[in-house]
C-alpha positions in Angstrom: 34.5 -13.3 30.7 38.2 -14.5 30.9 39.2 -17.5 33.0 42.9 -17.6 33.7 43.3 -20.4 36.1 43.5 -24.0 35.0 40.2 -25.6 33.9 39.8 -29.3 33.2 38.5 -30.2 29.6 36.7 -33.2 31.4 33.4 -31.8 32.4 34.5 -28.8 34.4 34.4 -26.5 31.3 30.6 -27.2 31.1 30.0 -25.5 34.4 31.7 -22.3 33.3 29.9 -22.1 30.0 26.5 -23.0 31.6 26.9 -20.5 34.3 27.9 -17.7 31.8 24.7 -18.1 29.8 25.1 -16.0 26.6 28.3 -14.3 27.7 31.5 -15.5 25.8 34.1 -17.2 28.0 37.7 -17.3 27.0 39.8 -20.1 28.7 43.5 -19.2 28.9 44.3 -22.6 30.3 42.0 -25.4 29.3 44.4 -28.1 30.5 47.2 -26.2 28.8 45.3 -24.8 25.8 43.4 -21.7 24.8 39.8 -22.2 24.1 36.5 -20.1 23.8 32.9 -21.0 24.2 29.5 -19.1 24.0 31.2 -16.9 21.3 28.0 -16.6 19.0 25.4 -17.3 21.8 23.3 -14.2 21.2 21.4 -12.9 18.1 22.6 -9.5 18.8 26.3 -10.4 18.9 25.9 -12.4 15.6 24.1 -9.5 13.9 26.6 -7.0 15.1 29.6 -9.0 13.9 27.8 -9.1 10.4 26.9 -5.4 10.5 23.2 -6.3 10.3 20.0 -6.3 12.2 17.6 -9.3 12.3 15.6 -8.3 9.3 18.8 -7.6 7.2 20.6 -10.7 8.2 17.6 -13.0 7.2 17.5 -11.2 3.8 21.1 -11.5 3.3 21.1 -15.2 4.1 18.3 -15.8 1.7 20.0 -13.9 -1.0 23.3 -15.7 -0.4 21.7 -19.0 -0.8 20.4 -17.9 -4.2 23.6 -16.3 -5.3 26.7 -18.2 -4.2 30.0 -16.7 -5.4 33.7 -18.0 -5.4 35.7 -17.0 -2.3 39.0 -15.5 -2.7 42.0 -17.8 -2.7 45.1 -16.5 -1.0 48.8 -17.6 -1.0 49.2 -18.0 2.8 47.0 -18.5 5.8 47.7 -17.8 9.5 46.9 -21.4 10.4 50.1 -22.4 8.3 52.3 -21.0 11.2 52.2 -24.5 12.6 51.9 -27.7 10.8 52.0 -31.1 12.5 52.1 -34.6 11.0 53.0 -36.2 14.3 50.5 -35.5 17.0 48.0 -37.0 19.6 44.6 -35.6 19.7 44.1 -36.9 23.2 46.5 -34.2 24.2 44.3 -31.5 22.5 41.7 -29.2 24.0 38.7 -31.4 22.7 36.4 -31.5 25.8 33.9 -34.0 27.5 30.8 -32.1 28.4 28.4 -34.4 30.3 28.8 -37.4 32.5 26.8 -39.7 30.1 28.8 -38.7 26.9 30.5 -41.5 25.1 33.6 -39.5 24.9 35.4 -36.1 24.2 33.7 -34.2 21.2 34.6 -31.6 18.6 31.3 -29.5 18.5 32.4 -26.5 16.5 34.1 -28.2 13.7 32.9 -27.5 10.1 33.6 -30.4 7.7 34.8 -29.2 4.1 35.0 -31.8 1.3 34.8 -32.1 -2.4 34.2 -35.1 -4.7 33.6 -35.4 -8.4 33.2 -31.6 -8.6 30.7 -31.1 -5.8 32.0 -29.3 -2.7 30.1 -29.5 0.6 30.4 -27.6 3.9 28.6 -28.8 7.1 28.5 -29.1 10.8 29.1 -32.5 12.4 29.9 -33.6 15.8 33.0 -35.7 16.2 33.9 -38.0 19.0 37.6 -38.5 19.8 38.7 -42.2 19.6 42.4 -42.1 19.9 45.4 -40.3 18.8 44.4 -39.5 15.2 40.8 -40.8 14.7 37.3 -39.4 15.3 33.9 -41.1 15.0 31.7 -38.6 13.0 28.0 -38.4 13.2 26.6 -38.2 9.6 22.8 -38.0 8.8 21.6 -39.0 5.3 22.4 -35.6 3.7 25.2 -34.2 1.4 28.3 -35.5 3.3 26.7 -38.8 3.5 26.0 -39.0 -0.2 29.5 -37.9 -1.2 31.0 -40.4 1.1 28.9 -43.2 -0.3 30.0 -42.2 -3.8 33.6 -42.3 -2.9 33.2 -45.7 -1.1 31.5 -47.1 -4.3 34.6 -46.2 -6.2 36.8 -47.8 -3.7 38.1 -44.3 -2.4 38.3 -42.6 0.9 36.9 -39.1 1.1 39.3 -36.2 1.7 38.1 -33.8 4.3 39.1 -30.8 6.3 37.8 -29.9 9.7 37.9 -26.1 10.2 37.7 -24.8 13.8 37.4 -21.1 14.9 35.4 -19.5 12.1 33.5 -16.3 11.6 29.6 -16.3 11.6 29.3 -15.9 7.9 31.0 -19.3 7.4 29.3 -21.0 10.4 25.8 -19.9 9.5 26.4 -21.0 5.8 27.7 -24.4 7.0 24.4 -25.0 8.8 22.2 -24.1 5.8 20.3 -26.8 4.0 20.6 -26.4 0.2 20.6 -28.7 -2.8 23.6 -31.1 -3.3 26.0 -29.2 -5.6 25.2 -25.8 -4.1 28.5 -24.8 -2.4 28.1 -23.6 1.1 31.5 -22.0 1.1 30.4 -19.9 -1.8 27.2 -19.0 0.0 29.4 -17.9 2.9 31.3 -15.7 0.5 28.2 -13.9 -0.6 27.0 -13.6 2.7 30.2 -11.9 3.9 30.2 -9.6 0.8 26.6 -8.5 1.6 27.2 -7.9 5.2 30.8 -6.7 5.4 31.6 -5.8 1.8 34.6 -8.3 1.8 35.2 -11.8 0.6 35.8 -15.0 2.5 39.6 -15.8 2.1 40.4 -19.4 1.6 43.7 -21.3 1.4 44.4 -24.6 -0.3 45.8 -27.2 2.0 47.9 -30.2 1.3 45.1 -32.6 0.3 43.8 -30.0 -2.3 40.9 -28.7 -0.3 40.0 -25.0 0.1 39.4 -24.0 3.6 38.7 -20.7 5.3 42.1 -18.9 5.7 41.4 -17.4 9.1 40.3 -20.6 10.9 42.2 -21.1 14.2 42.8 -24.8 13.5 42.4 -27.1 10.6 42.4 -30.9 10.7 43.3 -32.7 7.4 42.1 -36.1 7.0 40.1 -38.9 5.3 36.6 -40.3 5.9 37.1 -44.1 5.8 34.8 -47.0 5.2 35.3 -48.2 8.8 32.4 -47.9 11.4 32.5 -47.5 15.1 30.1 -46.9 18.0 29.4 -43.0 18.2 27.6 -41.6 21.5 25.8 -41.3 23.6 25.8 -37.5 23.2 23.6 -34.8 24.8 22.3 -33.1 21.9 20.4 -29.8 21.2 17.3 -30.8 23.3 19.5 -31.3 26.5 18.5 -35.1 26.2 20.8 -38.0 25.4 21.0 -39.1 21.8 21.5 -42.8 21.0 24.6 -44.8 20.2 25.0 -45.6 16.5 27.4 -47.1 14.1 29.1 -44.1 12.4 32.2 -43.7 10.1 35.7 -43.1 11.3 37.5 -39.9 10.3 41.3 -40.4 10.3 43.4 -37.2 10.6 46.8 -37.0 8.9 47.7 -33.4 9.4 47.0 -30.5 11.9 47.4 -26.8 11.2 47.1 -24.1 13.7 47.8 -20.4 14.3 50.2 -19.1 16.8 48.3 -18.6 20.0 45.3 -20.4 18.5 42.0 -20.5 20.2 40.0 -23.7 20.1 36.3 -22.9 19.5 33.8 -24.9 21.6 30.0 -25.0 21.3 28.3 -26.3 24.4 25.7 -28.8 23.5 22.1 -27.7 24.3 23.3 -24.1 24.8 22.0 -20.8 23.4 25.0 -20.9 20.9 24.1 -24.4 19.7 20.5 -23.3 19.3 21.3 -20.3 17.1 24.0 -22.0 14.9 21.4 -24.7 14.1 18.3 -22.6 14.0 19.1 -19.1 12.6 20.0 -20.4 9.0 16.6 -22.0 9.0 14.5 -18.9 9.5 15.0 -17.2 6.2 14.0 -20.4 4.5 10.8 -20.6 6.5 10.1 -17.0 5.8 10.3 -17.6 2.1 8.1 -20.6 2.1 5.4 -18.6 4.2 5.8 -15.7 1.8 4.5 -17.9 -1.0 1.5 -18.8 1.0 0.7 -15.4 2.6 1.5 -12.1 0.7 2.9 -10.2 3.8 5.2 -11.8 6.2 7.2 -9.7 8.6 9.4 -12.0 10.8 10.0 -15.7 11.6 11.7 -16.8 14.8 12.7 -20.5 16.0 12.4 -20.1 19.7 14.9 -20.8 22.3 12.4 -22.6 24.4 11.9 -25.0 21.5 15.7 -25.2 21.2 15.5 -23.1 18.0 14.5 -26.2 16.2 11.2 -27.6 17.4 9.0 -24.5 17.9 8.5 -21.5 15.7 6.7 -18.1 15.4 5.5 -16.4 12.3 4.4 -12.7 12.1 2.0 -11.8 9.1 -0.4 -9.3 7.9 -3.6 -11.0 6.9 -5.1 -10.3 3.5 -8.0 -13.0 4.0 -9.4 -15.0 6.7 -7.5 -18.4 6.7 -4.0 -16.7 6.1 -3.1 -17.6 9.7 -3.6 -21.3 9.0 -1.9 -21.2 5.6 1.1 -19.5 7.3 1.3 -22.3 9.9 1.1 -25.1 7.2 3.7 -23.5 5.1 6.1 -23.1 8.0 5.7 -26.6 9.1 6.3 -27.7 5.5 9.5 -25.7 5.2 11.2 -26.9 8.3 9.9 -30.4 9.0 11.7 -30.7 12.3 9.2 -28.2 13.7 6.2 -29.6 15.6 4.6 -26.3 17.0 4.1 -23.0 15.0 2.2 -20.0 16.3 1.1 -17.3 13.7 0.6 -13.8 15.1 -0.3 -10.4 13.6 2.3 -7.7 12.8 1.6 -5.9 16.0 3.2 -8.7 18.0 6.9 -8.7 18.3 8.0 -12.4 17.7 11.1 -11.7 19.9 9.0 -10.9 22.9 7.7 -14.1 24.5 5.3 -12.3 26.7 3.7 -10.6 23.7 3.3 -13.8 21.9 1.8 -15.4 24.9 -0.6 -12.4 25.3 -1.6 -13.0 21.7 -2.5 -16.6 22.5 -4.4 -15.6 25.5 -6.5 -13.0 23.8 -6.9 -14.0 20.2 -6.9 -17.8 20.2 -9.6 -20.4 20.9 -8.7 -24.0 20.8 -12.0 -25.1 19.3 -11.6 -22.9 16.1 -8.0 -21.8 15.9 -6.0 -25.0 16.8 -4.7 -27.2 13.9 -3.3 -30.7 14.6 -1.6 -32.8 12.0 -1.0 -36.4 12.9 1.6 -39.0 11.7 3.8 -36.3 10.2 7.7 -36.7 9.8 9.3 -34.9 12.6 12.8 -34.6 14.1 15.1 -37.4 15.4 16.2 -35.1 18.1 12.7 -34.9 19.6 12.8 -37.5 22.6 9.1 -37.6 22.6 8.6 -38.6 19.0 8.4 -42.1 17.6 8.6 -42.8 13.9 6.3 -39.9 13.3 5.1 -36.9 15.3 1.9 -34.9 15.7 2.4 -31.2 14.7 0.4 -28.3 16.3 -0.5 -25.0 14.7 -1.9 -22.1 16.8 -3.6 -19.3 14.8 -3.3 -16.4 17.2 -4.1 -13.6 14.7 -7.2 -11.5 15.0 -10.1 -11.4 12.7 -9.7 -8.9 9.8 -11.1 -5.4 10.4 -11.9 -6.2 14.0 -10.8 -3.5 16.7 -12.0 -5.5 19.7 -8.7 -7.5 19.9 -6.4 -4.6 19.8 -4.2 -3.9 22.7 -4.9 -0.5 24.4 -2.2 1.5 25.9 0.7 -0.4 24.7 
């Protein structure tokens, strides 16, 4: 879908993106800028872009996590066509999505940094403060650790914000790996596996390597200053709290001629997939340790691709369904509901999964509840801990009375 008329970046953009569902929307005039949303809002479109089906993509992501490889450094990048040291981010395409939001937000920005030989690439929401500063939401993971180390040495952390990226980079940026494992190198292996070509990178002024085909790159410093960040409507479609978060100061902006500013609508299918899709192969690997034959894992859109999951297995012994549930819950601690089904149930078909629950599950024998477990801070119903539910909707081994006839 192409929108040629002028659209306001203050709330109006949300109506277009929400109405379009999974369809991409190109805005030719978002208050004077070109922008795109819903670009990677469907599994099929992501798989086609990476020349894969769901099984291949899951396998490739898992292999890439275990075998990162250096990207290809190039001498020139399209984003160097325009370089600004004087600018006002308030004049940019950064939108405000919902009435209750604390401000305008960068939502498709991938942060790249390196400190003491460790490079990290990760997604973060960034709230516009003024002409060159953003408040960045950081949870206690790798960027937080590198920023803390820099501060302890009396230094600011050099960063780059890359916007307008291919799925191989976006999916890798959302992966959870050990500190010191380079997500940019994971992206390179993933692109090699899927498309037989490397991720090209270019070194910017502050010395960081960034994807060469980004539409925009913001070069800056993560300072030791804190400010209020939020409220923000996050992945569940509910409002996240206001917190004190670090300030990112931008020193330089690079962008391509006719650049397109990528936008991910919060609590949309694209938001779900960018967060959830990279978790599925990790869950599958963990379940495969507990159960010999695992066919598919899906984080469901109804659970925001974060809180609810499905696992398809072939049982070898009774109890494998429960073991699969427990392994899945342990592999992705934000999940609070997992359903295990047999291999004759398509986990991408919600009706088939519900049918399995309706005909193969009994609450008094097949329901598992784990109390007082760590859950997700994004779950508005949770307190400090959460209750987790497992549903074993697999049929007994060697039983034919649970088979679906005529399907």
